[in-house]
N, C-alpha and C positions, 0 to 999 in steps of 0.2 A: 137647253139647256143639260148640262148633262149631271147625274146622280150621284152624290159621297158613297160609297160601299166601304167598308170598315170593317176590316175582323180581327179586332184588339180584348182579348183577354188579361186580365192582371189579377193577381192572385195576391191581398192586402191584409196585411198583419203589424196589429199596433196591441200597446198594451196597458190594463189601467195603470193610473199614476202607484209611482210608489207608498209603500208606508198605508196602502191601501186596497193590498188585494186580495185575489178570491171573495171579492164585493159584486160582482153579479149571481145570484147564488142559483141553485138547481131549479129552484121553482120559480125562477122568475126569466133563464135564458129563452127557454121560447119566444115568449113577448117581447123579449130584448130584441131577439131575432129578428121577430115579423116586422118591429115595427123599424130596426136597419132597413130589412128591405123593401119597405113602403117608402123609406128616404133614397134611396139607390132608381129605383122605379118613377120615381118622381122626379129625376133627375133626368127619367131618357135612356139609363141605364140599365141592363139586366143584372138583377142577382142572380146567382147560378148556385153557388153554396155559401153558408154559414154555419159556422157554430164561434159560438161564446163561449170560450170558456172562463173561470170562474176568474184570471186574470188576463187573461188576452184576448186577442178574436181573430180568425178565421175565415177572407169572407172571398169569392171568384166570383168575376163581375166580369159580362161584356161592355167594354165602354161603346159610350158612341162618342163621336170623333169632334162632337160638339163641347163636348167637359174636359178638362184637365183631368189628370190623379189626383192632383193639388187640390183642387177646387171640388172634385168628390169626397176625399178625406174630411177635408175640413167642414163639411155640407156634415158628415157621419158622424163626426167626434162632435161637433155643437150643440147636433139635435137631440142623440142619443142620449149626450150629458143631460141635456137639460129635461127629456123622458122620463130618466131615469132617477132626476130629484122629483119630479112631479105624479110618481107612480108607486115607488117602489117602499115600504119603512126601512129605514139603516140611523144607525148612528152615527154614520161616515159619511164624508163629503162626495160624492161618486167623483171624479174626472179621468181621464184619459192619456199617458204624459206625450208631448212633441213627442213627432218623429215618427214612422211607420217604415214597414217596410215591403217594398213593390217590386214584386215577378211576375215576368211575363210569360206569357204561353201560345204554341198553334195550338188550333183547334185539337186536330191531335192526340192531345194532350192532357186534357179535358176533361173525360174520365177519368183519369188517375189523380189526375189534384181533386178533383171532385170526390173521389174515394177518400185521401189524404185527410180534407178537413173534414169531412163527417167523419169518418172512424179515430177523431180526435180524445173522445175518451179512453177510450182503448189506448191505444198512441202516446198519452199522459201517464198509463199507469209502467209503463217502462224507462221513460224518458223527460226531463224536466225543460220549462219553454227556454230557461236557457240556452241549455243544450241545443234543443229541434234549434230554437233563429240562426244559433251561430251556424249550424252545420248547413241550412240554407242560405245564408249568404255566405259560406264557403263553396258549394255543389252551384252558384252562381258567378262563380269565379267576381261575388263585391270585398273591393277591401274597404274592410273595415280598422275601426280606432276602437279599441273596449269604451273607452272614458267617454265614447257616444254616441255605443250603443243603449239600449232600454236598461232602465237602471231593473235588476234583478230582485228577487225579495228575500 
């Protein structure tokens, strides 16, 4: 019987729900990132880079061929929301917005995407999340309607 060979890398971007912006506090960021990486690994995928900004998250993943991006994102969002509520003190309800951005890359592009994600703190000193996300959609030639894009804060 033949094996399945796959090389599918995706960059996921999703945002904290409107009016709940900036809920991923700096002191909780690494803990949240580690938990999300555990979710990804438990789905037989490979987390390659992650950065949880206060209001949105970027993740670079090597996908397993047996799981869909939609199923993985649903697991990440639901389990990380539950984890957030169980582990972080807050006066706000934490939730992710509906939808997400997913961008695929070739193996030769992984290093560039990795550094882009890991440099988020510096990147957002110069550019807003809205500007960043719309630019990503345009570079990927993804047609969009602003009324169906994230609620930016």
